[in-house]
All heavy atoms as TSV, in Angstrom:
chain	resi	resn	atom	element	x	y	z
A	1	MET	N	N	17.208	-1.899	10.639
A	1	MET	CA	C	16.863	-2.130	9.258
A	1	MET	C	C	15.566	-2.938	9.197
A	1	MET	O	O	15.348	-3.844	9.977
A	1	MET	CB	C	17.987	-2.870	8.544
A	1	MET	CG	C	17.610	-3.155	7.135
A	1	MET	SD	S	18.801	-3.808	5.939
A	1	MET	CE	C	20.249	-4.226	6.736
A	2	HIS	N	N	14.703	-2.591	8.287
A	2	HIS	CA	C	13.451	-3.316	8.084
A	2	HIS	C	C	13.698	-4.512	7.170
A	2	HIS	O	O	14.464	-4.435	6.225
A	2	HIS	CB	C	12.395	-2.408	7.460
A	2	HIS	CG	C	12.029	-1.256	8.336
A	2	HIS	ND1	N	11.225	-1.394	9.435
A	2	HIS	CD2	C	12.366	0.049	8.271
A	2	HIS	CE1	C	11.068	-0.218	10.005
A	2	HIS	NE2	N	11.752	0.672	9.325
A	3	SER	N	N	13.026	-5.587	7.453
A	3	SER	CA	C	13.200	-6.796	6.655
A	3	SER	C	C	12.133	-6.874	5.561
A	3	SER	O	O	11.080	-6.236	5.659
A	3	SER	CB	C	13.092	-8.024	7.547
A	3	SER	OG	O	11.761	-8.204	7.975
A	4	PRO	N	N	12.412	-7.678	4.527
A	4	PRO	CA	C	11.371	-7.901	3.508
A	4	PRO	C	C	10.098	-8.493	4.114
A	4	PRO	O	O	8.996	-8.171	3.683
A	4	PRO	CB	C	12.028	-8.871	2.533
A	4	PRO	CG	C	13.499	-8.635	2.692
A	4	PRO	CD	C	13.683	-8.292	4.153
A	5	THR	N	N	10.243	-9.325	5.134
A	5	THR	CA	C	9.078	-9.915	5.788
A	5	THR	C	C	8.233	-8.839	6.451
A	5	THR	O	O	7.000	-8.861	6.367
A	5	THR	CB	C	9.524	-10.956	6.835
A	5	THR	OG1	O	10.317	-11.948	6.191
A	5	THR	CG2	C	8.346	-11.605	7.512
A	6	GLU	N	N	8.886	-7.882	7.093
A	6	GLU	CA	C	8.159	-6.774	7.739
A	6	GLU	C	C	7.449	-5.914	6.694
A	6	GLU	O	O	6.300	-5.499	6.885
A	6	GLU	CB	C	9.132	-5.924	8.549
A	6	GLU	CG	C	8.467	-4.828	9.331
A	6	GLU	CD	C	9.444	-3.987	10.138
A	6	GLU	OE1	O	10.659	-4.276	10.127
A	6	GLU	OE2	O	8.972	-3.036	10.779
A	7	ALA	N	N	8.112	-5.680	5.575
A	7	ALA	CA	C	7.504	-4.886	4.505
A	7	ALA	C	C	6.309	-5.629	3.909
A	7	ALA	O	O	5.266	-5.021	3.631
A	7	ALA	CB	C	8.541	-4.570	3.428
A	8	ASP	N	N	6.435	-6.942	3.717
A	8	ASP	CA	C	5.314	-7.744	3.209
A	8	ASP	C	C	4.128	-7.684	4.165
A	8	ASP	O	O	2.982	-7.544	3.738
A	8	ASP	CB	C	5.724	-9.203	3.014
A	8	ASP	CG	C	6.540	-9.427	1.754
A	8	ASP	OD1	O	6.369	-8.668	0.784
A	8	ASP	OD2	O	7.352	-10.366	1.747
A	9	ALA	N	N	4.403	-7.787	5.460
A	9	ALA	CA	C	3.337	-7.736	6.462
A	9	ALA	C	C	2.633	-6.381	6.432
A	9	ALA	O	O	1.403	-6.305	6.525
A	9	ALA	CB	C	3.897	-8.023	7.854
A	10	CYS	N	N	3.404	-5.320	6.274
A	10	CYS	CA	C	2.824	-3.973	6.204
A	10	CYS	C	C	1.926	-3.848	4.980
A	10	CYS	O	O	0.818	-3.305	5.056
A	10	CYS	CB	C	3.935	-2.942	6.171
A	10	CYS	SG	S	3.340	-1.244	6.129
A	11	ALA	N	N	2.385	-4.357	3.843
A	11	ALA	CA	C	1.590	-4.298	2.613
A	11	ALA	C	C	0.292	-5.085	2.785
A	11	ALA	O	O	-0.773	-4.638	2.342
A	11	ALA	CB	C	2.392	-4.829	1.432
A	12	GLU	N	N	0.360	-6.233	3.433
A	12	GLU	CA	C	-0.842	-7.045	3.648
A	12	GLU	C	C	-1.815	-6.364	4.611
A	12	GLU	O	O	-3.026	-6.446	4.437
A	12	GLU	CB	C	-0.477	-8.440	4.135
A	12	GLU	CG	C	0.139	-9.307	3.053
A	12	GLU	CD	C	-0.705	-9.374	1.787
A	12	GLU	OE1	O	-1.934	-9.593	1.876
A	12	GLU	OE2	O	-0.134	-9.173	0.700
A	13	GLU	N	N	-1.289	-5.677	5.634
A	13	GLU	CA	C	-2.152	-4.927	6.555
A	13	GLU	C	C	-2.878	-3.817	5.802
A	13	GLU	O	O	-4.073	-3.588	6.013
A	13	GLU	CB	C	-1.339	-4.336	7.694
A	13	GLU	CG	C	-0.875	-5.352	8.716
A	13	GLU	CD	C	-0.067	-4.708	9.832
A	13	GLU	OE1	O	-0.285	-3.519	10.133
A	13	GLU	OE2	O	0.785	-5.414	10.395
A	14	LEU	N	N	-2.150	-3.136	4.925
A	14	LEU	CA	C	-2.754	-2.071	4.127
A	14	LEU	C	C	-3.795	-2.652	3.180
A	14	LEU	O	O	-4.894	-2.103	3.035
A	14	LEU	CB	C	-1.682	-1.309	3.347
A	14	LEU	CG	C	-2.156	-0.180	2.448
A	14	LEU	CD1	C	-2.985	0.847	3.214
A	14	LEU	CD2	C	-0.962	0.479	1.780
A	15	ARG	N	N	-3.484	-3.779	2.551
A	15	ARG	CA	C	-4.430	-4.442	1.647
A	15	ARG	C	C	-5.725	-4.789	2.397
A	15	ARG	O	O	-6.830	-4.551	1.916
A	15	ARG	CB	C	-3.813	-5.701	1.058
A	15	ARG	CG	C	-4.666	-6.380	-0.001
A	15	ARG	CD	C	-4.044	-7.675	-0.522
A	15	ARG	NE	N	-2.621	-7.616	-0.813
A	15	ARG	CZ	C	-2.074	-7.096	-1.906
A	15	ARG	NH1	N	-2.853	-6.565	-2.824
A	15	ARG	NH2	N	-0.765	-7.105	-2.077
A	16	ALA	N	N	-5.588	-5.325	3.624
A	16	ALA	CA	C	-6.759	-5.698	4.429
A	16	ALA	C	C	-7.559	-4.465	4.845
A	16	ALA	O	O	-8.795	-4.481	4.820
A	16	ALA	CB	C	-6.318	-6.485	5.661
A	17	ALA	N	N	-6.879	-3.393	5.216
A	17	ALA	CA	C	-7.573	-2.172	5.620
A	17	ALA	C	C	-8.351	-1.576	4.442
A	17	ALA	O	O	-9.481	-1.117	4.607
A	17	ALA	CB	C	-6.574	-1.154	6.169
A	18	LEU	N	N	-7.750	-1.591	3.269
A	18	LEU	CA	C	-8.447	-1.099	2.084
A	18	LEU	C	C	-9.633	-1.997	1.746
A	18	LEU	O	O	-10.713	-1.507	1.397
A	18	LEU	CB	C	-7.483	-1.022	0.895
A	18	LEU	CG	C	-6.418	0.074	0.968
A	18	LEU	CD1	C	-5.358	-0.148	-0.100
A	18	LEU	CD2	C	-7.038	1.447	0.825
A	19	ALA	N	N	-9.445	-3.298	1.859
A	19	ALA	CA	C	-10.523	-4.247	1.562
A	19	ALA	C	C	-11.713	-4.041	2.493
A	19	ALA	O	O	-12.859	-4.227	2.086
A	19	ALA	CB	C	-10.007	-5.676	1.672
A	20	ALA	N	N	-11.458	-3.614	3.727
A	20	ALA	CA	C	-12.542	-3.343	4.679
A	20	ALA	C	C	-13.437	-2.210	4.187
A	20	ALA	O	O	-14.582	-2.088	4.619
A	20	ALA	CB	C	-11.971	-3.015	6.051
A	21	HIS	N	N	-12.915	-1.400	3.268
A	21	HIS	CA	C	-13.683	-0.303	2.677
A	21	HIS	C	C	-14.105	-0.641	1.254
A	21	HIS	O	O	-14.548	0.241	0.509
A	21	HIS	CB	C	-12.853	0.989	2.673
A	21	HIS	CG	C	-12.599	1.534	4.034
A	21	HIS	ND1	N	-13.517	2.307	4.702
A	21	HIS	CD2	C	-11.553	1.398	4.872
A	21	HIS	CE1	C	-13.030	2.638	5.888
A	21	HIS	NE2	N	-11.848	2.085	6.016
A	22	GLY	N	N	-13.924	-1.903	0.862
A	22	GLY	CA	C	-14.313	-2.314	-0.475
A	22	GLY	C	C	-13.356	-1.862	-1.563
A	22	GLY	O	O	-13.729	-1.770	-2.725
A	23	ILE	N	N	-12.112	-1.572	-1.180
A	23	ILE	CA	C	-11.133	-1.048	-2.133
A	23	ILE	C	C	-10.046	-2.093	-2.375
A	23	ILE	O	O	-9.486	-2.646	-1.434
A	23	ILE	CB	C	-10.488	0.248	-1.599
A	23	ILE	CG1	C	-11.561	1.321	-1.405
A	23	ILE	CG2	C	-9.387	0.736	-2.520
A	23	ILE	CD1	C	-11.104	2.523	-0.626
A	24	THR	N	N	-9.767	-2.341	-3.661
A	24	THR	CA	C	-8.697	-3.258	-4.035
A	24	THR	C	C	-7.719	-2.533	-4.947
A	24	THR	O	O	-8.126	-1.963	-5.963
A	24	THR	CB	C	-9.264	-4.479	-4.789
A	24	THR	OG1	O	-10.186	-5.145	-3.934
A	24	THR	CG2	C	-8.168	-5.439	-5.188
A	25	LEU	N	N	-6.453	-2.538	-4.568
A	25	LEU	CA	C	-5.396	-2.009	-5.428
A	25	LEU	C	C	-4.583	-3.210	-5.899
A	25	LEU	O	O	-3.720	-3.712	-5.176
A	25	LEU	CB	C	-4.506	-1.019	-4.667
A	25	LEU	CG	C	-5.186	0.253	-4.168
A	25	LEU	CD1	C	-4.210	1.102	-3.364
A	25	LEU	CD2	C	-5.736	1.059	-5.324
A	26	PRO	N	N	-4.843	-3.710	-7.108
A	26	PRO	CA	C	-4.208	-4.941	-7.568
A	26	PRO	C	C	-2.681	-4.888	-7.599
A	26	PRO	O	O	-2.022	-5.909	-7.431
A	26	PRO	CB	C	-4.755	-5.125	-8.990
A	26	PRO	CG	C	-5.937	-4.248	-9.089
A	26	PRO	CD	C	-5.760	-3.159	-8.085
A	27	SER	N	N	-2.112	-3.718	-7.784
A	27	SER	CA	C	-0.660	-3.596	-7.883
A	27	SER	C	C	0.018	-3.346	-6.548
A	27	SER	O	O	1.232	-3.185	-6.493
A	27	SER	CB	C	-0.303	-2.453	-8.844
A	27	SER	OG	O	-0.872	-2.676	-10.106
A	28	LEU	N	N	-0.745	-3.281	-5.455
A	28	LEU	CA	C	-0.168	-3.000	-4.141
A	28	LEU	C	C	0.828	-4.087	-3.766
A	28	LEU	O	O	0.543	-5.271	-3.884
A	28	LEU	CB	C	-1.286	-2.926	-3.095
A	28	LEU	CG	C	-0.867	-2.426	-1.726
A	28	LEU	CD1	C	-2.020	-1.661	-1.099
A	28	LEU	CD2	C	-0.461	-3.542	-0.812
A	29	GLY	N	N	1.996	-3.695	-3.341
A	29	GLY	CA	C	3.011	-4.658	-2.925
A	29	GLY	C	C	4.291	-3.964	-2.513
A	29	GLY	O	O	4.392	-2.733	-2.547
A	30	VAL	N	N	5.265	-4.741	-2.127
A	30	VAL	CA	C	6.560	-4.209	-1.719
A	30	VAL	C	C	7.366	-3.863	-2.970
A	30	VAL	O	O	7.403	-4.630	-3.933
A	30	VAL	CB	C	7.323	-5.241	-0.869
A	30	VAL	CG1	C	8.708	-4.736	-0.505
A	30	VAL	CG2	C	6.531	-5.577	0.380
A	31	ASP	N	N	7.981	-2.708	-2.951
A	31	ASP	CA	C	8.842	-2.270	-4.048
A	31	ASP	C	C	10.208	-2.920	-3.858
A	31	ASP	O	O	11.045	-2.420	-3.111
A	31	ASP	CB	C	8.944	-0.745	-4.057
A	31	ASP	CG	C	9.790	-0.228	-5.189
A	31	ASP	OD1	O	9.488	-0.552	-6.349
A	31	ASP	OD2	O	10.762	0.501	-4.901
A	32	LEU	N	N	10.420	-4.061	-4.486
A	32	LEU	CA	C	11.640	-4.833	-4.273
A	32	LEU	C	C	12.919	-4.100	-4.653
A	32	LEU	O	O	13.933	-4.259	-3.959
A	32	LEU	CB	C	11.542	-6.180	-4.991
A	32	LEU	CG	C	10.446	-7.092	-4.442
A	32	LEU	CD1	C	10.407	-8.395	-5.231
A	32	LEU	CD2	C	10.645	-7.369	-2.964
A	33	PRO	N	N	12.951	-3.280	-5.705
A	33	PRO	CA	C	14.187	-2.548	-5.990
A	33	PRO	C	C	14.644	-1.645	-4.840
A	33	PRO	O	O	15.827	-1.335	-4.724
A	33	PRO	CB	C	13.843	-1.727	-7.236
A	33	PRO	CG	C	12.791	-2.531	-7.909
A	33	PRO	CD	C	11.976	-3.117	-6.769
A	34	ALA	N	N	13.729	-1.245	-3.974
A	34	ALA	CA	C	14.117	-0.399	-2.832
A	34	ALA	C	C	15.097	-1.125	-1.917
A	34	ALA	O	O	15.928	-0.496	-1.261
A	34	ALA	CB	C	12.879	0.027	-2.044
A	35	PHE	N	N	15.017	-2.450	-1.866
A	35	PHE	CA	C	15.944	-3.202	-1.024
A	35	PHE	C	C	17.348	-3.264	-1.615
A	35	PHE	O	O	18.299	-3.600	-0.932
A	35	PHE	CB	C	15.422	-4.622	-0.775
A	35	PHE	CG	C	14.306	-4.661	0.226
A	35	PHE	CD1	C	12.998	-4.762	-0.178
A	35	PHE	CD2	C	14.577	-4.575	1.580
A	35	PHE	CE1	C	11.972	-4.780	0.743
A	35	PHE	CE2	C	13.562	-4.591	2.515
A	35	PHE	CZ	C	12.259	-4.695	2.094
A	36	ALA	N	N	17.485	-2.956	-2.882
A	36	ALA	CA	C	18.793	-2.963	-3.531
A	36	ALA	C	C	19.473	-1.598	-3.447
A	36	ALA	O	O	20.616	-1.452	-3.860
A	36	ALA	CB	C	18.644	-3.374	-4.989
A	37	SER	N	N	18.773	-0.624	-2.900
A	37	SER	CA	C	19.331	0.728	-2.828
A	37	SER	C	C	20.405	0.809	-1.754
A	37	SER	O	O	20.622	-0.115	-0.982
A	37	SER	CB	C	18.226	1.743	-2.536
A	37	SER	OG	O	17.808	1.631	-1.200
A	38	ARG	N	N	21.065	1.930	-1.699
A	38	ARG	CA	C	22.106	2.147	-0.693
A	38	ARG	C	C	21.521	2.286	0.708
A	38	ARG	O	O	22.213	2.146	1.681
A	38	ARG	CB	C	22.899	3.403	-1.032
A	38	ARG	CG	C	23.674	3.287	-2.302
A	38	ARG	CD	C	24.404	4.556	-2.555
A	38	ARG	NE	N	25.770	4.215	-2.916
A	38	ARG	CZ	C	26.724	5.084	-3.056
A	38	ARG	NH1	N	26.483	6.362	-2.843
A	38	ARG	NH2	N	27.933	4.700	-3.403
A	39	CYS	N	N	20.243	2.589	0.779
A	39	CYS	CA	C	19.594	2.793	2.065
A	39	CYS	C	C	18.376	1.878	2.172
A	39	CYS	O	O	17.241	2.337	2.094
A	39	CYS	CB	C	19.182	4.256	2.212
A	39	CYS	SG	S	18.489	4.641	3.834
A	40	PRO	N	N	18.591	0.553	2.345
A	40	PRO	CA	C	17.458	-0.382	2.386
A	40	PRO	C	C	16.697	-0.365	3.708
A	40	PRO	O	O	15.850	-1.194	3.940
A	40	PRO	CB	C	18.134	-1.726	2.154
A	40	PRO	CG	C	19.488	-1.557	2.752
A	40	PRO	CD	C	19.858	-0.114	2.479
A	41	THR	N	N	17.032	0.599	4.582
A	41	THR	CA	C	16.360	0.648	5.880
A	41	THR	C	C	14.959	1.231	5.780
A	41	THR	O	O	14.221	1.200	6.742
A	41	THR	CB	C	17.174	1.490	6.883
A	41	THR	OG1	O	17.341	2.800	6.356
A	41	THR	CG2	C	18.522	0.845	7.144
A	42	ARG	N	N	14.612	1.753	4.620
A	42	ARG	CA	C	13.289	2.343	4.421
A	42	ARG	C	C	12.635	1.738	3.177
A	42	ARG	O	O	12.562	2.377	2.131
A	42	ARG	CB	C	13.393	3.851	4.267
A	42	ARG	CG	C	13.849	4.527	5.528
A	42	ARG	CD	C	13.832	6.007	5.357
A	42	ARG	NE	N	14.331	6.626	6.571
A	42	ARG	CZ	C	14.133	7.879	6.885
A	42	ARG	NH1	N	13.466	8.650	6.071
A	42	ARG	NH2	N	14.606	8.375	7.999
A	43	PRO	N	N	12.155	0.502	3.285
A	43	PRO	CA	C	11.514	-0.103	2.120
A	43	PRO	C	C	10.266	0.661	1.722
A	43	PRO	O	O	9.629	1.308	2.545
A	43	PRO	CB	C	11.176	-1.521	2.578
A	43	PRO	CG	C	11.163	-1.456	4.056
A	43	PRO	CD	C	12.103	-0.367	4.451
A	44	LEU	N	N	9.948	0.600	0.455
A	44	LEU	CA	C	8.783	1.296	-0.070
A	44	LEU	C	C	7.651	0.317	-0.338
A	44	LEU	O	O	7.875	-0.808	-0.758
A	44	LEU	CB	C	9.143	2.007	-1.378
A	44	LEU	CG	C	10.254	3.047	-1.297
A	44	LEU	CD1	C	10.585	3.555	-2.687
A	44	LEU	CD2	C	9.851	4.193	-0.385
A	45	ILE	N	N	6.433	0.780	-0.107
A	45	ILE	CA	C	5.245	0.027	-0.470
A	45	ILE	C	C	4.700	0.687	-1.734
A	45	ILE	O	O	4.399	1.883	-1.736
A	45	ILE	CB	C	4.178	0.050	0.646
A	45	ILE	CG1	C	4.733	-0.484	1.949
A	45	ILE	CG2	C	2.932	-0.716	0.201
A	45	ILE	CD1	C	5.186	-1.927	1.909
A	46	SER	N	N	4.615	-0.077	-2.787
A	46	SER	CA	C	4.118	0.433	-4.052
A	46	SER	C	C	2.603	0.290	-4.089
A	46	SER	O	O	2.071	-0.808	-3.945
A	46	SER	CB	C	4.748	-0.357	-5.201
A	46	SER	OG	O	4.222	0.079	-6.427
A	47	LEU	N	N	1.905	1.400	-4.253
A	47	LEU	CA	C	0.449	1.362	-4.323
A	47	LEU	C	C	-0.026	1.031	-5.732
A	47	LEU	O	O	-1.122	0.530	-5.909
A	47	LEU	CB	C	-0.147	2.684	-3.855
A	47	LEU	CG	C	0.160	3.064	-2.407
A	47	LEU	CD1	C	-0.443	4.423	-2.084
A	47	LEU	CD2	C	-0.343	2.017	-1.455
A	48	GLY	N	N	0.790	1.303	-6.713
A	48	GLY	CA	C	0.453	0.933	-8.077
A	48	GLY	C	C	-0.614	1.801	-8.694
A	48	GLY	O	O	-0.918	2.889	-8.226
A	49	ASN	N	N	-1.185	1.290	-9.745
A	49	ASN	CA	C	-2.201	2.007	-10.510
A	49	ASN	C	C	-3.593	1.556	-10.099
A	49	ASN	O	O	-3.775	0.455	-9.602
A	49	ASN	CB	C	-2.020	1.736	-11.996
A	49	ASN	CG	C	-0.687	2.222	-12.498
A	49	ASN	OD1	O	-0.209	3.264	-12.109
A	49	ASN	ND2	N	-0.065	1.438	-13.360
A	50	CYS	N	N	-4.569	2.435	-10.335
A	50	CYS	CA	C	-5.965	2.051	-10.105
A	50	CYS	C	C	-6.835	2.831	-11.078
A	50	CYS	O	O	-6.436	3.863	-11.600
A	50	CYS	CB	C	-6.385	2.299	-8.659
A	50	CYS	SG	S	-6.460	4.023	-8.158
A	51	ASN	N	N	-8.044	2.329	-11.284
A	51	ASN	CA	C	-8.970	3.019	-12.176
A	51	ASN	C	C	-9.668	4.162	-11.426
A	51	ASN	O	O	-9.492	4.332	-10.216
A	51	ASN	CB	C	-9.978	2.040	-12.790
A	51	ASN	CG	C	-10.812	1.346	-11.744
A	51	ASN	OD1	O	-11.157	1.918	-10.710
A	51	ASN	ND2	N	-11.162	0.095	-11.997
A	52	LEU	N	N	-10.442	4.931	-12.141
A	52	LEU	CA	C	-11.108	6.095	-11.531
A	52	LEU	C	C	-12.096	5.697	-10.443
A	52	LEU	O	O	-12.188	6.377	-9.416
A	52	LEU	CB	C	-11.823	6.924	-12.600
A	52	LEU	CG	C	-10.910	7.695	-13.556
A	52	LEU	CD1	C	-11.749	8.424	-14.595
A	52	LEU	CD2	C	-10.032	8.666	-12.803
A	53	LEU	N	N	-12.818	4.615	-10.643
A	53	LEU	CA	C	-13.770	4.161	-9.639
A	53	LEU	C	C	-13.053	3.855	-8.321
A	53	LEU	O	O	-13.504	4.268	-7.241
A	53	LEU	CB	C	-14.517	2.924	-10.143
A	53	LEU	CG	C	-15.616	2.382	-9.229
A	53	LEU	CD1	C	-16.731	3.411	-9.062
A	53	LEU	CD2	C	-16.173	1.092	-9.810
A	54	THR	N	N	-11.925	3.178	-8.409
A	54	THR	CA	C	-11.156	2.856	-7.206
A	54	THR	C	C	-10.570	4.118	-6.580
A	54	THR	O	O	-10.568	4.266	-5.360
A	54	THR	CB	C	-10.037	1.852	-7.539
A	54	THR	OG1	O	-10.636	0.671	-8.099
A	54	THR	CG2	C	-9.240	1.474	-6.311
A	55	ALA	N	N	-10.106	5.039	-7.395
A	55	ALA	CA	C	-9.560	6.296	-6.876
A	55	ALA	C	C	-10.631	7.088	-6.134
A	55	ALA	O	O	-10.370	7.647	-5.057
A	55	ALA	CB	C	-8.974	7.132	-8.013
A	56	HIS	N	N	-11.843	7.117	-6.668
A	56	HIS	CA	C	-12.945	7.816	-5.989
A	56	HIS	C	C	-13.292	7.118	-4.668
A	56	HIS	O	O	-13.533	7.790	-3.657
A	56	HIS	CB	C	-14.180	7.886	-6.888
A	56	HIS	CG	C	-14.059	8.868	-8.010
A	56	HIS	ND1	N	-13.860	10.215	-7.827
A	56	HIS	CD2	C	-14.098	8.673	-9.346
A	56	HIS	CE1	C	-13.788	10.822	-8.991
A	56	HIS	NE2	N	-13.921	9.901	-9.940
A	57	ALA	N	N	-13.306	5.784	-4.672
A	57	ALA	CA	C	-13.606	5.039	-3.447
A	57	ALA	C	C	-12.534	5.281	-2.386
A	57	ALA	O	O	-12.843	5.449	-1.202
A	57	ALA	CB	C	-13.734	3.548	-3.748
A	58	LEU	N	N	-11.284	5.318	-2.799
A	58	LEU	CA	C	-10.189	5.580	-1.865
A	58	LEU	C	C	-10.289	6.993	-1.301
A	58	LEU	O	O	-10.135	7.198	-0.090
A	58	LEU	CB	C	-8.851	5.370	-2.578
A	58	LEU	CG	C	-7.583	5.540	-1.770
A	58	LEU	CD1	C	-7.581	4.651	-0.536
A	58	LEU	CD2	C	-6.372	5.237	-2.630
A	59	THR	N	N	-10.586	7.952	-2.143
A	59	THR	CA	C	-10.760	9.336	-1.693
A	59	THR	C	C	-11.891	9.451	-0.688
A	59	THR	O	O	-11.751	10.086	0.371
A	59	THR	CB	C	-11.033	10.257	-2.902
A	59	THR	OG1	O	-9.931	10.178	-3.795
A	59	THR	CG2	C	-11.239	11.698	-2.468
A	60	ALA	N	N	-13.017	8.800	-0.965
A	60	ALA	CA	C	-14.162	8.843	-0.047
A	60	ALA	C	C	-13.824	8.196	1.290
A	60	ALA	O	O	-14.181	8.728	2.347
A	60	ALA	CB	C	-15.363	8.147	-0.683
A	61	ALA	N	N	-13.115	7.070	1.263
A	61	ALA	CA	C	-12.743	6.396	2.503
A	61	ALA	C	C	-11.792	7.253	3.343
A	61	ALA	O	O	-11.930	7.342	4.570
A	61	ALA	CB	C	-12.106	5.042	2.210
A	62	LEU	N	N	-10.851	7.908	2.687
A	62	LEU	CA	C	-9.905	8.770	3.407
A	62	LEU	C	C	-10.619	9.988	4.001
A	62	LEU	O	O	-10.364	10.383	5.142
A	62	LEU	CB	C	-8.775	9.209	2.486
A	62	LEU	CG	C	-7.803	8.110	2.089
A	62	LEU	CD1	C	-6.883	8.584	0.974
A	62	LEU	CD2	C	-6.995	7.649	3.304
A	63	ARG	N	N	-11.521	10.564	3.242
A	63	ARG	CA	C	-12.278	11.720	3.749
A	63	ARG	C	C	-13.165	11.327	4.922
A	63	ARG	O	O	-13.270	12.056	5.901
A	63	ARG	CB	C	-13.108	12.347	2.638
A	63	ARG	CG	C	-12.256	13.117	1.658
A	63	ARG	CD	C	-13.081	13.846	0.643
A	63	ARG	NE	N	-12.196	14.670	-0.199
A	63	ARG	CZ	C	-12.439	14.944	-1.456
A	63	ARG	NH1	N	-13.532	14.493	-2.037
A	63	ARG	NH2	N	-11.602	15.678	-2.137
A	64	LYS	N	N	-13.797	10.162	4.820
A	64	LYS	CA	C	-14.645	9.672	5.902
A	64	LYS	C	C	-13.814	9.431	7.171
A	64	LYS	O	O	-14.221	9.773	8.271
A	64	LYS	CB	C	-15.346	8.387	5.484
A	64	LYS	CG	C	-16.292	7.839	6.519
A	64	LYS	CD	C	-16.982	6.586	6.009
A	64	LYS	CE	C	-17.899	6.016	7.069
A	64	LYS	NZ	N	-18.534	4.764	6.609
A	65	GLY	N	N	-12.630	8.851	6.978
A	65	GLY	CA	C	-11.750	8.580	8.118
A	65	GLY	C	C	-11.209	9.846	8.761
A	65	GLY	O	O	-10.947	9.884	9.958
A	66	ALA	N	N	-11.049	10.895	7.956
A	66	ALA	CA	C	-10.528	12.157	8.484
A	66	ALA	C	C	-11.597	12.969	9.195
A	66	ALA	O	O	-11.287	13.867	9.972
A	66	ALA	CB	C	-9.933	12.985	7.343
A	67	ALA	N	N	-12.855	12.667	8.927
A	67	ALA	CA	C	-13.960	13.440	9.516
A	67	ALA	C	C	-14.190	13.099	10.977
A	67	ALA	O	O	-13.780	12.152	11.524
A	67	ALA	CB	C	-15.237	13.187	8.735
């Protein structure tokens, strides 16, 4: 089973990786209701909402990384 601490660490790693590309997702975090589910062994990371500028930056970073 994954712990809330492990999920928090994963979210922070993702936040840092996005920041390295100049991308900030303000709503990024651990989806706490996922821990209340019947199957808390797979916590969810909520990426949240972002504006169009951030969505374009994220798309460009992913495409660059895939190239």
